[in-house]
N, C-alpha and C positions, 0 to 999 in steps of 0.2 A: 257596262257595266264599270267601264274606267270612271265615268262621273261617281258611283256609287264609291269607289274608296276613293279620291277624293274629297269628298261632303262629308267622308268618316274621319279622314284624314283634318278638313277642315277643323272641326268637334272639337278633334282632340290633340292641334298641332304646337301649340303652346306647352302642351305638358311632355309630348313626345323631343322637342326644342329642352327643355329646361334637363331633361334626361339626361339626355347627351351629352349636355351641356357640363353636367353633373356626375358622370362618368371621366366625361376624359381629363375633367381637374383631377379626380379621385388615381389616375390612374398617368398625371404626368411628369413624366423623369427631373427629378432634383439636382439640374448641372450647374446652378449658380447664375442662370440667363434669365428662370423660368420659374419662376411661385407659385405652387401651385395649392389649393383647398384641402384641408385633411379632411376629411371625413371616417366617420366607424363604419368598422364593415357592417354593425345590424341596419344601417341608413340605404348603404350601396344593395344590399342583399335586402332592402325594404324599395326601394325603386326598381332595380332589378326585377322583379316580381309585379309589380304597378306593370312596371312597361312589359312584360309578358301575355299578363290579363289583359293587358287593353288590345295586343292583337289578337288574344286570342279570341276577343270580340269581334273585332273585325276580320276578321274570318271567319266567322260563324254569321256577320251580316252578311258576305258576300255568301258562302252554302245559302243560304233563306233567297236569294235574289238570282241566283246562279241557270241558265235554262242545262237540263242534260243535254247535252249534244253526244258528237257517235265518240270523240276523246274519257268523259268521264264518265260513259254512259255503263253498268255490269249486266253481262252477261251477253246472249246473241241469240237471235232468231226466238223461238214463241220461250223460250226461257230469259225473259227480263224484264223490268217492273222494278215496283217498290219493294219488294219484299229483299228480291237479289239487291237491290244498290243502296241498302243498310251494310254489306258486306265489305260494299268498295271503300276501306281502311288499310290500314296501315299489317295491325293487332292480327287480322282474319290472315294476309296476306302472307306473315312471318306465321305466321299455324302452318296453316297449309304448305306454302314452300316448305318448311322447317320437313312436315309429315312423306313427301313427295320428295323428300331427301331423302327422312328414314327409309321408303319402301326403295328407291334407285339401292340405296350403299347396300341393304338385303342382296342383292344379286351379286357384287362379288361376293360376299362370303356362305353364297347359298353355291356357287361356282364349286370354289373350291375346297365344299363341305361334298362334292358332290365329284370332284375329278375323277377322284380312286376309282369308282364305280363305272364312270363316265370310259374309261382306261379300260378293263375291263372285261366294259361290254364289248367296245368294238376294236378292241387288241392295241390302245393307240400307245405309243412310246412315250416316254416323262418327254423325249427332248421334242416330242411334235408336241407334246399339250402348254409346254412357254412360247411356243412362240403362237399356237392357237390365243394363249393367254396375251401379246399384247397386243392381240388387233387392233383396236379401239384406243391403241397409243400412237400407232399409226394413224390411222382414222385422224385423233386430236393434231397428231402433228400436221396431216396434209391439208384440213380444212377446216379447224378452229381461228383461225385470225380470219378466214374469209366472209366466213356467217357470220363472227360477231360481229363487222364491220355492215356487214346489209342487211342483217337481222338488227341492232344495233336505231337504225334507220327508219324505223318499221314497228308494227305492233307487239314489244316483246313477253306479253304474254301469250298469245297468239302463236308468237314465235317457239315459244316457248313449250306451248300445249305438244305444235309438231315435234320437236325430240324428244319430250314423250314418248310421240305416238314410234320414234322409232325404239324407241328403249321395251316397247309392245312386241316389235319385232322384235326384235330380238328374241325374246322373251320366247315369243310361240316357236322362230329358227332351231332354237336348242333344241326344242322336243322336237323339233320334224325330226333328226334320223331316225329317235322312237315310234314316230309314226309311220315312216315309210320302211325300216327292215324291223318293228315288232320286237319282242320280249328276246327273241335269238335263238336258236335249238335249241343250246343246252338245256335254257331257262327253261322252255317249256320242256324238254325231257324228265326236268324233272316235279310235276304237276299229275295230279290224278287226273285230269281227266289225260293226258297223254299218256297213260299204259305206266307210272311207276307206284310205285308201291311205299307205301305207309314202313319204315322198318325204324326201331329206337334206335335203332346199332346206327344206320348209315352213317349219322352226323361225327358218332365216334371214329368206326373206320377209314372217315376221309380226313377227321383231321390228323390221327393218328399215322396216315399214307402217306398224308403230307409232309409231317415230321420227322419221318422214318426218311426223309431223301435228304435228310441232313448228316447223316450220318458217316460212319466211314466204309466203304463199299469195296472191299480185297479184289470182291469177281468182275466188278462191275456194275451197271444198272443204278450210277448213283444218280445227281438229280440232272434233272435234261436241261439242254440248252435253252434259256427260254425262245418262242416263237418269230418270230418276223411279225412284220406291221401286216394289223389287216387294211379295209375296205379303207383306198383314201375318200370317197366319196363321203361319208359321215364327217371328216376332218374338217373338208373344204366348206360344210353346210355350217362348221362352229367357228372357224373361220372367221366367214364370213358376217355371220351373229358378231359377234365381238368385233369386228370391223363396221357394224353398224351403229351397235349403243357406242360405240366413241363419237358419231353424229351427237347424239339427243346430248352424251356427259355432256359433251362441249358447250351448246344451247343453252340446256339448263345452268351450269356455273357459271358462266358469265353472265346470260342476261339476267338469271332469278338475281343475283348479286345488288348488280348495276341497278335492276327495274328497285330494288330495295332501298336503296343508297336514294337512289333521284324525290321517292318520293316520301320522306318520311322525316324529320328534322334533324340536321346534322347531328343534332348531340345526345340522341337518342338510337344512332346509327351503328356502335361501338354492341349494346344490350342485344337491341333483335340481335343485330350477324353472330354473338354469341349464343343467342337465344338458336335460332337454327342450324347454328353447326353445334351443338349441344344434342338437338334430333337426329341430325344426320350421323350421329356416335354411334347411336342405340340404335343404329341398323347391322352393321356387322352383327350382336349377339339376338338378335331375332333369324337371320339367315341362318347362322348353323346353328339354332331351336328348329327351323324348317326343314334342315338340313337330316338333324336326328330322324324328324318323325315320318317323316316320306321314306329313307330309307331302310324303316321298319316294315312296311308293306313291301308286299312282293311288286316285282318289277309289272308282274301278271297282273293286279289286282282282283277278276274277276277268273283266274285260276288256282284252285286248291297247291300251294304246294307241298310236296315229304317232308322238306325239312324246316328247317326254326332258324333266325339270322343269325344264331352261331356258328352256322354251318359257313366253312372257306370259300361255298360255289352260292353259297345267297348274290343276289343283285335285286338291292331296293330298287324303289318307284323314283328313279333319280328326276325324270321326265317331268311329276305331278303338280312339283315347289315350284316351277317355271310359270305355269298354267295360274295358281294362284297368287302371282307375285306380279306376271300382267297383267292380271285383273283388275288388283290393286291400284296399279300405273297408270292404267286407262282412265279408271273411275274418276281416282284424282286432279290426275290431265284433264279431263274436259271445266272438270268444277275451278284449276287452277289458270284453265286456257279465256273464262267468263272475268276474270277482272280487265277494269279499260284498257286504256292507251297510258290514262295519270290519274292517281287516286285527285276525287274530287278537292277534297282539302291541303294536298300538296297545289294541286293548281292554284288554287285562292293562296296560303303562303306566299307562295311569286310572286303573287302579284300584291300584296300586301306590301313585302320587304322591295320590287320592284320602285315598286308611287314612293316609301321613305325617303330610299337614295335618290332619285330625283328632286325631291320636296327637300330634302338636306343640302344639296347639293346648289340646287338654284338659291336659297334663304344667304348662302355661301358668301355667291355670287355678289347678291344683294347686300349684305352687308358690309362685302371690301369695298363698294361703292368705286368700285374705276373697272373700266374697260378693257385694261391690261388685260392679259395673263400675267398673275405671278404664281410664284415656285408652286407655292399651296393651289393655285387653282391645276396648276402640272400636274401635283400631286393626285391632285382628291378627282380629274379625269382619269388615269391610274385606278385608282381602285375604286372607281363605279364600272359595273359588273354589264355586259354590251349584252341583249339580249340576245340568246343560242338562236342564230337561223340555224333554218329545217336546208340544207344544202343538200342537194338532189344526192341519191348514190351514185358511185359510177367507180369501170376503173381507176379513171386517171386520179379519180379524190380518194379512188381506195391506196390509192400507190402514195398519194400527199400526208394520206391520215399518217404510213405507215413509215416516209421516210420524219416527217416530225414525230413521230415517236424514236425510231433510230438518235432523235438530234435532244434527246431527252436523256440530260446527264444522272438524271436523278431517276424513271423510269425505269433507263439499263444497267442502271446500278444496284435496286430492287430485284431486278428481277434475275440478273446474275449473282446474287446473292441468294435467291431460292433455290437457282438452277444447281449450285453449289450444295450450298445445304439437303435438298433431297439424294444428291447425289451417294450423300453420305450419308446417308441415312435410312435409303432405300434394302439395305442390304437389313436393315434391322429390323423391319416391317414383314419379309420373307421370311426372317433364316431367326427371329427370336428365338421360336419354339425350340425349334432343333438345338439353337448354340442353348439353354440350359439345359437342353435334354444329354449334350455333347461333356460340359462343362462342369458342371455340376450332380450330374446321373441323376435328376430328375424324373418322374413320369413323364409320357405325351401326355397325361390329362391332366397331369401338374403345371406343367409347360404351358398349356393350353388358357390352361383355367387363369394363371400368370397376366397372360399376356389382355389375352379377351377381358379382361374383367377389373383387376386390381387395378391394371395401365390403364387402363377405358378411364375408369374410376379419377384417377390424378388426372388424367388430359381434360373431361368435366370439366373438373374444378376448375383448371387455371382458365378455360373458357369459358367461362361463367365471371366466376371475380374478375379476368382483364376486361370485361364489358363492362361491370357493374362499375367499374373502377373509372375505366376512361370517359363513361358516361357521369361519374356524379361531379370528378375534374379535371377533368375537358384539358390534358396536360397539351401544352405545344407540341409542333410535328418534333422538334430537337431532341424536344426531351421522350417521343416515341422511339426516335432511329436510335437516338443512345441507350432506351431499352433494347433494342434488337441486337448493340453489337453487345452488351454486357447477354444475355440470352445467349448471342454463338458463342461468347467464349466461353460462358460458362458451361455449353452443348460438348466444345472441346475441353473442356476438361471432365467432363464428368465420362465422357467414351475414352480419356486416355485412363481415369483411374477402371475401367471395365477391363482395361491391358493388366491389370496390377491381379487384382482381383480371383484366384485362381486353388485350384485345387491339386497341391498337391499328392497327394496318394492315387485321384482319379492319371496323372495322367505318366503312372510309371504302372500302370497294372494291366495296361496289355501286351500281352504278346504276340505278331504278327509276324505269322511262319508257314507265309505262302510259298511251296517250290512250284516251280515255272520249270519242268524241265526242256524249256529252253537257252534258258540261261545260265541252269547248271545241273549235269545231271547225275550227281550228288544223293544216291536216294539217303532220305531222307527219313526224318518218325510217319510224316501221313504220305511221300510224294507216292504210294498205292490206293491211295486213298479216293481218286478220282473227283476232287475237293472244288472243280473248274468250276462251278455251276451253282456251288451250292450257295445261299443268300444268307449273307449277314444274322444268326444266331448266336450271340457271345452267349457261352457257360462259362460259369465258374468253378477252377481247375480245385482240387485238396492242395491245393500249394497256395494258394489264395490269388493266382492268377486268373486274366478272362482269356479266355481263347474267343476266335472271331466265329466260328462256328466248333457243333460238335466234330464232324468232319475233321477240322484244321485240329483239332483237338486230341483227332485216332483214335475216338471212342467208337466200336463198332456195335455196342449193346445200349438198349434204355430202359430201364423200370421206372414204373409207374405207382405212385404207394399209395396209402388208403386214400388221402387228404388232397391227390391228384396233383402233389409235388413227379416232378421226374429227376430221375436221378442216372445219367448214363456213366456205365463202366468200360473195361477190358479199353482204355485211352491210354494208348501207345507214345502219346505227347508228351503225360501227366505222369511225372516221378510218383511214383507207389510208397519212396520210405515212406514209414511212417516220422520219420525226425524234419521229416517235409511236412506232414499231416497240418493243416490249420484249421480246427473244431469253431470256428467261426463261419465257415462254408460249409463243412459237411459234417455233422456234428458226429455221425455211429458213420460205419465202412458200410456197404452190402455186405452180408452172410450167403450162408445156402437159406439159413434161417429165416432171412426176408424171405427171397424167393418164395419159397411156402408157406410164409405163413400170413405173410403183406392181404389186408382182405378190406375190400371192399363195398359200397352198396351197389347191385345196377339190379332194377326191373325184382325185387326185392330179395335177391338171392345175393349169398355168400360166394362173393368169388376172388380170388388172389389170382391177378396179373400179370403176368411180365411181357413184353413188346419186345420183340425180337424184330430185326432191320428187313425179313422179308415174310412173302405170303401173310400177310396180316389179316386176313382172311380164314385165317385156317385153323382152327380152333382140335386140339389135343390133348387130352388129359393125363399126365405123368403116374406112375406109379409112384407109390410114397418112396418103397425103399431105392427107385432108383432117382429120386429128388437127394435123397439124406448121403449118396454117395458122388453126385455128378456134382459139378459145379464148374463146366461149361457144357455150351449146348451147340451144336450144329447150327451153323450158322443159316439155315434153313429151315428152321422149327421157330414159329410163333406157339408161347403154351400159355397157357391155360388151369392152374390147380384149381379144383375143388377145393372148400375150404373143408367139404366130410373125408378126404382125403389127410387132413393134418392124422398128425400121433397122438395117442393118447397122453406122453404127458410132457415135458417140454423141459426138460434137465440134462433133452440129450445134446451135444456139443458139436455144432452146425460150423467145418470152418469157414473160416473168411474168405474172402475171393480176394487170392493177392494178386491174379494178376494182374496189371494195366492200374494206370490211378483211377481214378471217380471222379466227376463234374457233377453240377446241376446248373438246371435252367434259368437264364439270367446271367447278368456281370454280378461281380463277384464286389459285394457293398463297401461301398468308400463314403465316409462319414464327411461333406461338403457343406452340411447344413448353413454351419456358419456361413460361407462363402456365400454360398448360393441365398440371403439373409441379407448377406449386404451388400451382391448385386441385386436385387428386388431395390433397396431399398434406395441408393444410388439411380437408380431405372427410375423407379418412381420420381423423382427432385428432377430429373429432364424432362419428362413427360410432364408436374405439375412447366416447370420455367417453360420450355420450349413452346406449351399451349398459350401462356400468357404471350404469347407475342404473333398470334397467327389475329388478332385485331389491329391492331396497328402497323402489323406489314402492310395489311387490306388499304386502312384507311392511308396510309401515304403511299401506294400507289393509284388509287385512284386522283388524290386531290395533288396530284402535283403535273396531271393532264388537262387541258380543258374538257370541259364538261361535253360536247359534243364528240372529245375520242374518248369521252372514259369504255365502254365497250368495247372497242376496239381495240384498247390498250389490256385490257383484260385478257383477248381470245390470246392479241398478240402474244402472254406474255404466255398463258397457254400451249403455245403452240412450238414455245420455248425450252420449255420445260417437259414438252413429248421429245423433240427433238432431241436435246442436250439433258435430259435426265431419266426419266423414265424408262426409255427406252434402252442408251448404253452400259445405266449401269449394272442391272442381271447380266450384262453381256459380259462389263467388266469383271464385276466380283465372282460371278461361276470362273470366272479364268481365272484370276487367283486362289480365290480356291481349291482347283483345280489342282493347283500345284503341291498340295498340300494335304493329299491325299493319302491315307493308306491305305483303304482296300478300296478297290475297281468292281463294279461287280460286273459278271461278262451276257453278250450276248450269244444266239447262234452266232452275228454278222459282223458284231460290232463292241469295244470296250459301253457297258453301261453306265451306271448312277452308281457315285461313290457313297461308298454305306459305312466308313469310317473316317474321321479326321486324327488328324496329329492334334490335341486337345494344346501347348501351351504353344505352339505353331500358330492353332487356328486364335487360339488369342493375341498375340501377337499381330500377324499379319492383319485381319480382319478388322483388330480398335485403333492402330496408328495408319493406314489407311484411309478405314474413313473419316476420323481427325484430320489427318489436312485434309479431306475438300472442305470439311463446313470449319475448318480455318479461314479457306484463302473465301467461303461464303462472309463471315466477319467481318475482312477484312472488306468487301462489297458494303457492307453495312456501313464502316465506319465514312466510305464516298457516298453511301445515302444518309447521311447523318452530317455530312459533308457541306451538301448541294443544297437540306431542304432547311435552313436559316430560318427566308421569309415565308416556307408551306402556311397557307391555312387553312386549319382543319376544320375547326368547327364556325356554322353564323358567326358568335358573338367576338372572332375574333377580328372584323371585321370595325368594329368600333378602337383595335387597339394599331388599327393603317393609318383610321384617324386624329387619334392620341400623338402620332408620332408628326403628321401635317401640322397640326396644331402647335405643339414643340417648336419646330424649325420655322416656321410662320413664325414664330412667338422671337424666335432668335434673329431671326433676320430684321424684325422692330427694335430691337434693344440695341443691335448694332446702329439698325441707321439717331437713336436717340443718342446714341452715345456721340456720335459724328456731329451731331445736333449742336 
């Protein structure tokens, strides 16, 4: 096979040498000692095109004569042959690798989309859910470096297939709690097969009963504390599943990208890498869509539920999507495993390049005519790449490899840059939807839509554009490192801008009046309402102030209008003075006429409904004269007034409900649209700019280490990021945010989750703290720029070194001539 290469190169030897000489001359620096011949750009491009065409012909000739060895054969067992061999190319690999990444990233989104249902089914506290979700980061921290070292010396596609098999096991193990414990007694009791009777009013009653727990209960019977943890076994199974998924994730990311880089032309790596990143970014959208579809199906699909999915007791089929995702990963993983250890064309290209370098080096020595090693020969020997020796994997060699990586200043600066950047940016990945809700009073749907679609589109555009630009213009390593420094500081500026994009009206419209009898025994407006375990459900008072819940506002009764809007009245904490009333919050106060004449349609009948706090299932029809003379009802009455009892005339005078203030559901409207649009614009710019640095950051990290250490370096970097960023960052920022919490939930045994943050303190604390970490990462990027000066990113840059060699030799000869 070597003879074939030599023959092909002898036929084109003079052409290759002439092309090299022209290219070197055109790139020589004019420093007074060297006179270079000027060539036009058009001639240079033609020469490079001819050179690439000649090299392509040589590669094709080798491919035609190359025997199919085990290292280049696509497929395994019965699934190999000419049909499968046609797919052993870089385009097929990048496409399949991106599709697998898309399905793999669906697992994270699907888990986040179904976690609330899992918590409800198995009674898992939120703090335990956080521990479960970091199981994959813990395993990546423990095994990613070791696995990437050993697997990098073996058949990488098959190791990737093994990693994807662990992802399939993760999907099945996540489904296992449902297979072991079933849908649960509460879910079965709501099906027709287990004796439940269809009741069209059952859902409404369940909702009203749940909502009534937010009211003020003077005589006790308020919201109960949340029950303790459920069975621990399902939680252990879910944690073990997450732990296993980290093993597969580390193998997929480290081996997959290094295999792509080793088997593609260096100039095409950026665009192919960006394409694979883009395909992976589509996964979360599909994951959330699948979660939405599965949760619309009852948790026991073979049974007939007597409730609909709007009922708070509804449990969706959270387990079903894991079977779908596991099946897709299993099938795509089999195809990915079929790829050979080396792609045939990549192997042929290496053979041609190696022979060319040897021939050029030999010709230069012959032209020198001296057996003594000159400075030029020494530099040429340093430039010439030595063939990679396959070192057998061993524990001691692994330690030597990691020692080399630790001494690599460029790599360590790049890794620490990524660590600090990820540390500072992690809270935005987790908390951005909630941040938008708190700061700019946007709905949860709008917040999720913005972060899941708009921001994703800008990130995808940045990744694709950067890959195209790098592949097209082939910038030097120092230029790419400088761009990463610029990206880092632009990110710092953008995050600091977040701190000054606030909504003043939102920050001053919330009243936090929590009565703690242990700290203050002085009676307050809601001290007798038993609000300790009432969930955060904000209401807007007629004084245009937001209260934590109807209970904290002292509201004892609620009323539902014909349009479904709820109005709370008899609120002791809300002033009822007309001068304090805001028409923007409550257009008209409730009167006895409203309680009698408000009509909505239920079961094709006109019914006027007033919901009282207790005995919601009791139905009482009040006489017409009682309603016209009574504006207050006993606390233990639930009232349903038949519309046929309405008076014939409408000119009667009904007194206004003057006792207590009134409020409606939801926080008071605050106009934060301008600030929200500004925040969205800055966020999209940051997403775009940040995405443009991903490809250049990867290229620097894999080019600054020897070829044999590439996979180990990626695994080592993943271990550092998991250990120093992904695990501690949520804990640290959780501690920071807990210090600015205004309202805490309570459980029967402990403090629950934070329900309300101080918007102003959140804005300054979160953004300034995050910007500090990102700024430190930008400083490490500056260190990368400093150490990366001589790094070669593309194959074409070898000629740049050749130019320096020739220039140095010419300078030496010029000095000798002057001396003579």
